[in-house]
ZADO-996809 format. One line per field, with one value per atom (N, C-alpha, C, CB): x, y, z; residue in three letters; atom name. Coordinates in nm, 3 decimals, always signed. Glycine has a CB too. Example, Ala and Ser with C-alpha at 12.3 -4.5 7.8 and 13.67 -1.06 7.14 Angstrom:
// ZADO-996809
east +1.319,+1.230,+1.320,+1.131,+1.285,+1.367,+1.290,+1.408
north -0.569,-0.450,-0.330,-0.447,-0.225,-0.106,+0.003,-0.060
up +0.780,+0.780,+0.780,+0.905,+0.708,+0.714,+0.787,+0.572
aa ALA,ALA,ALA,ALA,SER,SER,SER,SER
at N,CA,C,CB,N,CA,C,CB
END
This chain:
// ZADO-996809
east -20.893,-20.932,-21.082,-20.842,-21.129,-21.267,-21.277,-21.342,-21.384,-21.370,-21.398,-21.447,-21.463,-21.487,-21.322,-21.600,-21.247,-21.123,-21.015,-21.083,-21.055,-20.968,-21.010,-20.993,-21.143,-21.182,-21.150,-21.317,-21.144,-21.096,-20.923,-21.165,-20.833,-20.702,-20.681,-20.622,-20.724,-20.722,-20.595,-20.702,-20.608,-20.514,-20.367,-20.586,-20.383,-20.231,-20.169,-20.215,-20.247,-20.174,-20.143,-20.252,-20.207,-20.169,-20.052,-20.247,-20.035,-19.933,-19.781,-19.984,-19.793,-19.678,-19.665,-19.684,-19.744,-19.724,-19.619,-19.894,-19.677,-19.617,-19.466,-19.715,-19.418,-19.327,-19.239,-19.367,-19.289,-19.222,-19.184,-19.320,-19.262,-19.258,-19.188,-19.428,-19.206,-19.165,-19.072,-19.288,-19.031,-18.951,-19.016,-18.855,-19.142,-19.234,-19.245,-19.183,-19.203,-19.153,-19.302,-19.022,-19.436,-19.557,-19.625,-19.632,-19.695,-19.807,-19.922,-19.819,-19.955,-20.093,-20.128,-20.125,-20.246,-20.274,-20.267,-20.404,-20.327,-20.341,-20.188,-20.433,-20.075,-19.963,-19.912,-19.897,-19.933,-19.905,-19.934,-19.926,-20.095,-20.161,-20.076,-20.295,-20.067,-20.051,-19.895,-20.085,-19.814,-19.709,-19.700,-19.684,-19.785,-19.802,-19.864,-19.854,-19.930,-19.975,-19.861,-20.057,-19.774,-19.624,-19.608,-19.486,-19.599,-19.542,-19.418,-19.534,-19.396,-19.228,-19.134,-19.184,-19.173,-19.082,-19.039,-19.166,-19.153,-19.113,-19.033,-19.210,-19.072,-19.000,-18.851,-19.085,-18.829,-18.706,-18.599,-18.726,-18.675,-18.608,-18.565,-18.701,-18.648,-18.602,-18.511,-18.731,-18.499,-18.386,-18.263,-18.405,-18.263,-18.165,-18.106,-18.229,-18.189,-18.143,-18.082,-18.251,-18.131,-18.120,-17.966,-18.263,-17.944,-17.816,-17.700,-17.836,-17.742,-17.639,-17.611,-17.701,-17.700,-17.670,-17.577,-17.844,-17.606,-17.540,-17.395,-17.622,-17.380,-17.219,-17.154,-17.220,-17.227,-17.161,-17.122,-17.228,-17.192,-17.180,-17.037,-17.328,-17.044,-16.945,-16.830,-16.995,-16.845,-16.683,-16.655,-16.659,-16.712,-16.652,-16.569,-16.731,-16.675,-16.586,-16.472,-16.652,-16.484,-16.376,-16.264,-16.422,-16.278,-16.180,-16.096,-16.248,-16.186,-16.098,-16.084,-16.155,-16.127,-16.113,-16.039,-16.265,-16.101,-16.072,-15.927,-16.199,-15.910,-15.805,-15.699,-15.867,-15.768,-15.670,-15.645,-15.526,-15.689,-15.666,-15.589,-15.807,-15.439,-15.390,-15.444,-15.275,-15.504,-15.535,-15.635,-15.592,-15.628,-15.743,-15.891,-15.757,-15.957,-16.093,-16.178,-16.186,-16.189,-16.289,-16.229,-16.335,-16.102,-16.055,-16.086,-15.927,-16.072,-16.085,-16.237,-16.029,-16.309,-16.466,-16.515,-16.529,-16.451,-16.520,-16.468,-16.461,-16.358,-16.294,-16.386,-16.159,-16.425,-16.508,-16.631,-16.520,-16.704,-16.851,-16.837,-16.934,-16.760,-16.711,-16.708,-16.545,-16.641,-16.641,-16.770,-16.551,-16.819,-16.951,-17.076,-16.988,-17.080,-17.185,-17.117,-17.230,-17.002,-16.979,-17.008,-16.846,-17.001,-17.027,-17.187,-16.945,-17.243,-17.382,-17.432,-17.442,-17.380,-17.400,-17.377,-17.327,-17.258,-17.203,-17.287,-17.039,-17.350,-17.434,-17.588,-17.460,-17.612,-17.753,-17.720,-17.829,-17.587,-17.582,-17.557,-17.458,-17.506,-17.496,-17.611,-17.411,-17.696,-17.839,-17.932,-17.887,-17.920,-18.019,-17.966,-18.017,-17.847,-17.802,-17.824,-17.628,-17.804,-17.820,-17.993,-17.771,-18.035,-18.186,-18.260,-18.265,-18.233,-18.273,-18.265,-18.214,-18.134,-18.093,-18.110,-17.958,-18.179,-18.211,-18.101,-18.306,-17.971,-17.882,-17.905,-17.806,-17.970,-17.993,-18.116,-17.881,-18.174,-18.263,-18.230,-18.333,-18.335,-18.301,-18.252,-18.422,-18.244,-18.191,-18.056,-18.279,-18.005,-17.890,-17.823,-17.884,-17.856,-17.799,-17.784,-17.916,-17.885,-17.831,-17.744,-17.978,-17.712,-17.591,-17.480,-17.597,-17.485,-17.330,-17.300,-17.350,-17.416,-17.383,-17.331,-17.517,-17.389,-17.348,-17.208,-17.454,-17.143,-17.023,-16.929,-17.013,-16.959,-16.884,-16.875,-16.957,-16.965,-16.967,-16.882,-17.106,-16.931,-16.826,-16.678,-16.872,-16.638,-16.484,-16.442,-16.453,-16.482,-16.475,-16.457,-16.593,-16.569,-16.568,-16.436,-16.703,-16.432,-16.325,-16.175,-16.337,-16.164,-16.046,-16.021,-16.063,-16.114,-16.126,-16.100,-16.242,-16.143,-16.130,-15.989,-16.253,-15.940,-15.815,-15.711,-15.815,-15.711,-15.627,-15.602,-15.690,-15.707,-15.739,-15.793,-15.867,-15.916,-15.963,-15.908,-16.072,-15.902,-15.846,-15.710,-15.945,-15.645,-15.479,-15.419,-15.381
north +10.857,+10.758,+10.731,+10.610,+10.762,+10.723,+10.545,+10.788,+10.483,+10.380,+10.283,+10.365,+10.338,+10.274,+10.269,+10.376,+10.352,+10.363,+10.279,+10.495,+10.287,+10.169,+10.016,+10.197,+9.990,+9.862,+9.822,+9.846,+9.937,+9.873,+9.887,+10.026,+9.949,+9.913,+9.820,+10.001,+9.781,+9.684,+9.734,+9.525,+9.695,+9.743,+9.653,+9.736,+9.555,+9.511,+9.553,+9.362,+9.588,+9.664,+9.808,+9.662,+9.877,+9.988,+10.009,+10.022,+9.907,+9.894,+9.858,+9.771,+9.761,+9.752,+9.864,+9.646,+9.936,+10.029,+10.165,+10.075,+10.131,+10.258,+10.198,+10.286,+10.082,+10.026,+10.063,+9.883,+10.006,+10.048,+10.186,+10.016,+10.249,+10.396,+10.485,+10.462,+10.455,+10.554,+10.510,+10.626,+10.359,+10.322,+10.303,+10.411,+10.276,+10.270,+10.389,+10.164,+10.521,+10.624,+10.702,+10.695,+10.646,+10.716,+10.674,+10.737,+10.736,+10.674,+10.671,+10.743,+10.727,+10.750,+10.693,+10.913,+10.621,+10.548,+10.638,+10.485,+10.811,+10.878,+10.909,+10.982,+10.937,+10.938,+10.841,+10.943,+10.710,+10.629,+10.619,+10.551,+10.626,+10.654,+10.757,+10.708,+10.867,+10.983,+10.960,+11.126,+10.895,+10.837,+10.773,+10.757,+10.627,+10.557,+10.605,+10.472,+10.719,+10.806,+10.855,+10.931,+10.900,+10.938,+10.860,+10.903,+10.948,+10.903,+10.839,+10.994,+10.707,+10.649,+10.758,+10.459,+10.833,+10.927,+11.033,+11.000,+11.107,+11.175,+11.125,+11.216,+10.992,+10.924,+10.889,+10.767,+10.869,+10.839,+10.958,+10.793,+11.056,+11.191,+11.239,+11.294,+11.192,+11.256,+11.157,+11.262,+11.063,+10.951,+10.995,+10.799,+11.013,+11.076,+11.198,+11.120,+11.269,+11.405,+11.401,+11.490,+11.303,+11.243,+11.168,+11.121,+11.106,+11.030,+11.123,+10.942,+11.243,+11.336,+11.423,+11.439,+11.442,+11.560,+11.451,+11.629,+11.320,+11.255,+11.219,+11.133,+11.209,+11.180,+11.332,+11.125,+11.422,+11.560,+11.604,+11.655,+11.588,+11.569,+11.485,+11.468,+11.379,+11.258,+11.296,+11.104,+11.344,+11.396,+11.502,+11.450,+11.626,+11.704,+11.692,+11.768,+11.622,+11.524,+11.463,+11.409,+11.383,+11.291,+11.386,+11.144,+11.482,+11.567,+11.651,+11.656,+11.713,+11.810,+11.770,+11.957,+11.638,+11.599,+11.469,+11.579,+11.363,+11.227,+11.209,+11.115,+11.229,+11.222,+11.340,+11.203,+11.479,+11.601,+11.612,+11.584,+11.577,+11.554,+11.687,+11.533,+11.666,+11.751,+11.777,+11.721,+11.684,+11.690,+11.810,+11.553,+11.832,+11.945,+11.890,+11.927,+11.985,+11.940,+11.880,+12.090,+11.935,+11.876,+11.759,+11.971,+11.724,+11.599,+11.484,+11.612,+11.513,+11.439,+11.409,+11.505,+11.492,+11.516,+11.414,+11.677,+11.435,+11.323,+11.172,+11.372,+11.147,+11.028,+10.969,+11.056,+11.070,+11.034,+10.974,+11.109,+11.059,+11.037,+10.901,+11.181,+10.874,+10.712,+10.621,+10.701,+10.649,+10.545,+10.528,+10.578,+10.619,+10.622,+10.548,+10.795,+10.576,+10.529,+10.376,+10.627,+10.320,+10.188,+10.141,+10.157,+10.189,+10.099,+10.116,+10.156,+10.179,+10.151,+10.059,+10.251,+10.049,+9.952,+9.801,+9.986,+9.823,+9.664,+9.630,+9.648,+9.760,+9.713,+9.640,+9.853,+9.709,+9.640,+9.497,+9.736,+9.516,+9.342,+9.276,+9.290,+9.299,+9.202,+9.150,+9.251,+9.253,+9.241,+9.162,+9.343,+9.186,+9.139,+8.983,+9.235,+8.959,+8.803,+8.739,+8.784,+8.763,+8.714,+8.669,+8.851,+8.804,+8.773,+8.682,+8.912,+8.720,+8.660,+8.508,+8.717,+8.455,+8.305,+8.253,+8.272,+8.319,+8.267,+8.221,+8.151,+8.257,+8.251,+8.272,+8.329,+8.381,+8.413,+8.479,+8.509,+8.543,+8.626,+8.750,+8.615,+8.844,+8.992,+9.058,+9.072,+9.031,+9.108,+9.060,+9.080,+8.933,+8.904,+8.916,+8.765,+8.917,+8.988,+9.159,+8.953,+9.186,+9.389,+9.410,+9.518,+9.288,+9.266,+9.260,+9.124,+9.176,+9.121,+9.254,+8.945,+9.307,+9.445,+9.541,+9.519,+9.556,+9.670,+9.635,+9.677,+9.530,+9.515,+9.517,+9.443,+9.479,+9.458,+9.594,+9.354,+9.689,+9.804,+9.912,+9.856,+9.950,+10.065,+10.025,+10.113,+9.907,+9.861,+9.897,+9.683,+9.858,+9.859,+10.006,+9.792,+10.059,+10.247,+10.291,+10.360,+10.258,+10.348,+10.298,+10.355,+10.198,+10.148,+10.234,+9.995,+10.243,+10.296,+10.442,+10.265,+10.493,+10.641,+10.677,+10.687,+10.605,+10.577,+10.567,+10.478,+10.491,+10.435,+10.527,+10.284,+10.569,+10.616,+10.780,+10.508,+10.812,+10.898,+11.020,+10.866,+11.002,+11.107,+11.057,+11.152,+11.040,+10.966,+11.119,+10.821
up +14.226,+14.109,+14.132,+14.110,+14.033,+14.037,+14.048,+13.892,+14.119,+14.135,+13.982,+14.252,+13.900,+13.765,+13.729,+13.646,+13.720,+13.657,+13.714,+13.659,+13.837,+13.929,+13.907,+14.100,+13.875,+13.854,+13.720,+13.882,+13.628,+13.442,+13.472,+13.250,+13.556,+13.554,+13.631,+13.578,+13.736,+13.843,+13.943,+13.779,+14.072,+14.164,+14.156,+14.310,+14.082,+14.063,+13.941,+14.067,+13.864,+13.757,+13.786,+13.633,+13.865,+13.914,+13.979,+13.977,+14.067,+14.163,+14.078,+14.274,+13.982,+13.886,+13.813,+13.796,+13.767,+13.673,+13.765,+13.612,+13.899,+13.994,+14.016,+14.169,+14.019,+14.041,+13.891,+14.085,+13.818,+13.665,+13.629,+13.552,+13.651,+13.585,+13.703,+13.542,+13.836,+13.908,+14.042,+13.941,+13.994,+14.097,+14.223,+14.110,+14.234,+14.370,+14.456,+14.464,+14.432,+14.491,+14.502,+14.407,+14.407,+14.448,+14.531,+14.368,+14.575,+14.703,+14.676,+14.830,+14.539,+14.517,+14.365,+14.535,+14.325,+14.227,+14.088,+14.258,+14.105,+14.016,+13.982,+14.046,+14.036,+13.983,+13.883,+14.071,+13.953,+13.842,+13.717,+13.862,+13.730,+13.620,+13.523,+13.663,+13.556,+13.479,+13.433,+13.568,+13.510,+13.463,+13.324,+13.547,+13.326,+13.237,+13.110,+13.285,+13.128,+13.005,+12.923,+13.050,+12.993,+12.917,+12.796,+13.009,+12.667,+12.548,+12.538,+12.475,+12.473,+12.514,+12.436,+12.441,+12.359,+12.269,+12.373,+12.128,+12.454,+12.562,+12.675,+12.606,+12.704,+12.838,+12.791,+12.895,+12.658,+12.609,+12.614,+12.473,+12.554,+12.565,+12.707,+12.508,+12.782,+12.953,+12.975,+13.099,+12.938,+12.988,+12.943,+12.932,+12.812,+12.729,+12.810,+12.590,+12.838,+12.918,+13.044,+12.945,+13.123,+13.265,+13.252,+13.304,+13.158,+13.121,+13.097,+12.992,+13.006,+12.957,+13.107,+12.811,+13.169,+13.302,+13.385,+13.414,+13.391,+13.492,+13.443,+13.535,+13.316,+13.249,+13.267,+13.047,+13.261,+13.274,+13.383,+13.237,+13.480,+13.647,+13.697,+13.704,+13.617,+13.648,+13.574,+13.604,+13.470,+13.422,+13.500,+13.261,+13.518,+13.591,+13.728,+13.600,+13.800,+13.921,+13.900,+13.968,+13.786,+13.777,+13.699,+13.694,+13.622,+13.555,+13.648,+13.461,+13.738,+13.808,+13.956,+13.797,+14.000,+14.154,+14.134,+14.246,+14.096,+14.133,+14.054,+14.085,+13.923,+13.828,+13.810,+13.708,+13.844,+13.825,+13.679,+13.905,+13.561,+13.416,+13.411,+13.308,+13.317,+13.239,+13.099,+13.236,+13.035,+12.901,+12.890,+12.849,+12.790,+12.720,+12.799,+12.502,+12.804,+12.885,+12.757,+12.975,+12.633,+12.541,+12.484,+12.431,+12.457,+12.435,+12.533,+12.424,+12.679,+12.783,+12.783,+12.906,+12.731,+12.751,+12.657,+12.713,+12.537,+12.409,+12.431,+12.230,+12.497,+12.550,+12.647,+12.612,+12.769,+12.842,+12.817,+12.894,+12.702,+12.676,+12.582,+12.594,+12.511,+12.443,+12.554,+12.366,+12.651,+12.760,+12.811,+12.872,+12.854,+12.927,+12.827,+12.965,+12.699,+12.634,+12.609,+12.498,+12.588,+12.584,+12.719,+12.539,+12.832,+12.956,+12.950,+13.115,+12.912,+12.901,+12.815,+12.874,+12.691,+12.608,+12.648,+12.508,+12.746,+12.790,+12.894,+12.848,+12.976,+13.081,+13.015,+13.183,+12.906,+12.854,+12.797,+12.723,+12.739,+12.684,+12.798,+12.568,+12.901,+13.006,+13.091,+13.087,+13.114,+13.141,+13.079,+13.131,+12.919,+12.820,+12.807,+12.667,+12.810,+12.793,+12.935,+12.744,+13.041,+13.181,+13.185,+13.303,+13.144,+13.168,+13.057,+13.175,+12.914,+12.811,+12.798,+12.721,+12.852,+12.839,+12.951,+12.799,+13.045,+13.195,+13.276,+13.195,+13.243,+13.321,+13.480,+13.271,+13.490,+13.651,+13.664,+13.721,+13.784,+13.771,+13.757,+13.852,+13.723,+13.696,+13.816,+13.646,+13.917,+14.047,+14.066,+14.186,+14.019,+14.055,+13.904,+14.138,+13.805,+13.673,+13.691,+13.538,+13.772,+13.790,+13.901,+13.836,+13.979,+14.091,+14.007,+14.190,+13.919,+13.841,+13.744,+13.719,+13.688,+13.588,+13.674,+13.509,+13.789,+13.897,+13.944,+14.034,+13.942,+13.957,+13.881,+13.996,+13.757,+13.626,+13.570,+13.521,+13.566,+13.473,+13.525,+13.451,+13.640,+13.699,+13.717,+13.847,+13.715,+13.733,+13.590,+13.778,+13.480,+13.349,+13.324,+13.281,+13.367,+13.327,+13.376,+13.421,+13.516,+13.566,+13.523,+13.728,+13.479,+13.410,+13.283,+13.374,+13.209,+13.093,+13.078,+13.053,+13.195,+13.225,+13.295,+13.324,+13.355,+13.412,+13.339,+13.474,+13.259,+13.179,+13.015,+13.168,+12.984,+12.841,+12.848,+12.772,+12.889,+12.870,+12.948,+12.878,+13.095,+13.172,+13.229,+13.284,+13.164,+13.207,+13.203,+13.061
aa MET,MET,MET,MET,ALA,ALA,ALA,ALA,PRO,PRO,PRO,PRO,SER,SER,SER,SER,ALA,ALA,ALA,ALA,GLN,GLN,GLN,GLN,ALA,ALA,ALA,ALA,ALA,ALA,ALA,ALA,VAL,VAL,VAL,VAL,GLY,GLY,GLY,GLY,LYS,LYS,LYS,LYS,SER,SER,SER,SER,ASN,ASN,ASN,ASN,THR,THR,THR,THR,VAL,VAL,VAL,VAL,SER,SER,SER,SER,LEU,LEU,LEU,LEU,ARG,ARG,ARG,ARG,HIS,HIS,HIS,HIS,ARG,ARG,ARG,ARG,TRP,TRP,TRP,TRP,LEU,LEU,LEU,LEU,GLY,GLY,GLY,GLY,GLY,GLY,GLY,GLY,HIS,HIS,HIS,HIS,SER,SER,SER,SER,ASP,ASP,ASP,ASP,THR,THR,THR,THR,TYR,TYR,TYR,TYR,GLY,GLY,GLY,GLY,HIS,HIS,HIS,HIS,SER,SER,SER,SER,LEU,LEU,LEU,LEU,ALA,ALA,ALA,ALA,ALA,ALA,ALA,ALA,ALA,ALA,ALA,ALA,ARG,ARG,ARG,ARG,THR,THR,THR,THR,SER,SER,SER,SER,PRO,PRO,PRO,PRO,ALA,ALA,ALA,ALA,ALA,ALA,ALA,ALA,SER,SER,SER,SER,SER,SER,SER,SER,GLY,GLY,GLY,GLY,CYS,CYS,CYS,CYS,GLU,GLU,GLU,GLU,ARG,ARG,ARG,ARG,GLY,GLY,GLY,GLY,ARG,ARG,ARG,ARG,PHE,PHE,PHE,PHE,SER,SER,SER,SER,VAL,VAL,VAL,VAL,ALA,ALA,ALA,ALA,VAL,VAL,VAL,VAL,GLY,GLY,GLY,GLY,ILE,ILE,ILE,ILE,SER,SER,SER,SER,PHE,PHE,PHE,PHE,LEU,LEU,LEU,LEU,GLY,GLY,GLY,GLY,GLN,GLN,GLN,GLN,TYR,TYR,TYR,TYR,PHE,PHE,PHE,PHE,TRP,TRP,TRP,TRP,THR,THR,THR,THR,PHE,PHE,PHE,PHE,ARG,ARG,ARG,ARG,CYS,CYS,CYS,CYS,GLN,GLN,GLN,GLN,ARG,ARG,ARG,ARG,ARG,ARG,ARG,ARG,TRP,TRP,TRP,TRP,TYR,TYR,TYR,TYR,VAL,VAL,VAL,VAL,ALA,ALA,ALA,ALA,ALA,ALA,ALA,ALA,LEU,LEU,LEU,LEU,ARG,ARG,ARG,ARG,PHE,PHE,PHE,PHE,ALA,ALA,ALA,ALA,LEU,LEU,LEU,LEU,ILE,ILE,ILE,ILE,SER,SER,SER,SER,GLY,GLY,GLY,GLY,ALA,ALA,ALA,ALA,ALA,ALA,ALA,ALA,PHE,PHE,PHE,PHE,LEU,LEU,LEU,LEU,LEU,LEU,LEU,LEU,ASN,ASN,ASN,ASN,MET,MET,MET,MET,VAL,VAL,VAL,VAL,VAL,VAL,VAL,VAL,LEU,LEU,LEU,LEU,ALA,ALA,ALA,ALA,THR,THR,THR,THR,LEU,LEU,LEU,LEU,ILE,ILE,ILE,ILE,ARG,ARG,ARG,ARG,TRP,TRP,TRP,TRP,GLU,GLU,GLU,GLU,ILE,ILE,ILE,ILE,THR,THR,THR,THR,GLN,GLN,GLN,GLN,ALA,ALA,ALA,ALA,ALA,ALA,ALA,ALA,THR,THR,THR,THR,ALA,ALA,ALA,ALA,ALA,ALA,ALA,ALA,LEU,LEU,LEU,LEU,ILE,ILE,ILE,ILE,ALA,ALA,ALA,ALA,ALA,ALA,ALA,ALA,THR,THR,THR,THR,ILE,ILE,ILE,ILE,ILE,ILE,ILE,ILE,PRO,PRO,PRO,PRO,VAL,VAL,VAL,VAL,THR,THR,THR,THR,SER,SER,SER,SER,PHE,PHE,PHE,PHE,LEU,LEU,LEU,LEU,GLY,GLY,GLY,GLY,ASN,ASN,ASN,ASN,ARG,ARG,ARG,ARG,LEU,LEU,LEU,LEU,TRP,TRP,TRP,TRP,ALA,ALA,ALA,ALA,LEU,LEU,LEU,LEU,LYS,LYS,LYS,LYS
at N,CA,C,CB,N,CA,C,CB,N,CA,C,CB,N,CA,C,CB,N,CA,C,CB,N,CA,C,CB,N,CA,C,CB,N,CA,C,CB,N,CA,C,CB,N,CA,C,CB,N,CA,C,CB,N,CA,C,CB,N,CA,C,CB,N,CA,C,CB,N,CA,C,CB,N,CA,C,CB,N,CA,C,CB,N,CA,C,CB,N,CA,C,CB,N,CA,C,CB,N,CA,C,CB,N,CA,C,CB,N,CA,C,CB,N,CA,C,CB,N,CA,C,CB,N,CA,C,CB,N,CA,C,CB,N,CA,C,CB,N,CA,C,CB,N,CA,C,CB,N,CA,C,CB,N,CA,C,CB,N,CA,C,CB,N,CA,C,CB,N,CA,C,CB,N,CA,C,CB,N,CA,C,CB,N,CA,C,CB,N,CA,C,CB,N,CA,C,CB,N,CA,C,CB,N,CA,C,CB,N,CA,C,CB,N,CA,C,CB,N,CA,C,CB,N,CA,C,CB,N,CA,C,CB,N,CA,C,CB,N,CA,C,CB,N,CA,C,CB,N,CA,C,CB,N,CA,C,CB,N,CA,C,CB,N,CA,C,CB,N,CA,C,CB,N,CA,C,CB,N,CA,C,CB,N,CA,C,CB,N,CA,C,CB,N,CA,C,CB,N,CA,C,CB,N,CA,C,CB,N,CA,C,CB,N,CA,C,CB,N,CA,C,CB,N,CA,C,CB,N,CA,C,CB,N,CA,C,CB,N,CA,C,CB,N,CA,C,CB,N,CA,C,CB,N,CA,C,CB,N,CA,C,CB,N,CA,C,CB,N,CA,C,CB,N,CA,C,CB,N,CA,C,CB,N,CA,C,CB,N,CA,C,CB,N,CA,C,CB,N,CA,C,CB,N,CA,C,CB,N,CA,C,CB,N,CA,C,CB,N,CA,C,CB,N,CA,C,CB,N,CA,C,CB,N,CA,C,CB,N,CA,C,CB,N,CA,C,CB,N,CA,C,CB,N,CA,C,CB,N,CA,C,CB,N,CA,C,CB,N,CA,C,CB,N,CA,C,CB,N,CA,C,CB,N,CA,C,CB,N,CA,C,CB,N,CA,C,CB,N,CA,C,CB,N,CA,C,CB,N,CA,C,CB,N,CA,C,CB,N,CA,C,CB,N,CA,C,CB,N,CA,C,CB,N,CA,C,CB,N,CA,C,CB,N,CA,C,CB,N,CA,C,CB,N,CA,C,CB,N,CA,C,CB,N,CA,C,CB,N,CA,C,CB,N,CA,C,CB,N,CA,C,CB,N,CA,C,CB,N,CA,C,CB,N,CA,C,CB,N,CA,C,CB,N,CA,C,CB,N,CA,C,CB,N,CA,C,CB,N,CA,C,CB,N,CA,C,CB,N,CA,C,CB,N,CA,C,CB,N,CA,C,CB,N,CA,C,CB,N,CA,C,CB
END
């Protein structure tokens, strides 16, 4: 990175961009700035794609292996997708509520959500989607 670009952005901003956009996995400033230039629409599309792939893989594993579901696959897939979407929304509500109302710090809020959401998702899949 050119010295003038680094001075304009600032080292602390670059580091925070690296952690915000790439989860701290980038070891050069150029990668962080390139990721930061990604448009929100493109980033949002990537996130939806990743979420869809993760839900699909999770469904296959739970349908065929964990629960060995006898229900038609497309009925189970629709129900599984509904539960996954509801779990995602519940996760956002729990995090936003805990952080917005300053009930706890962000790391603790994430820990609480990471404890509650998988349990509710498992129960929804076990009792309804993949019964």
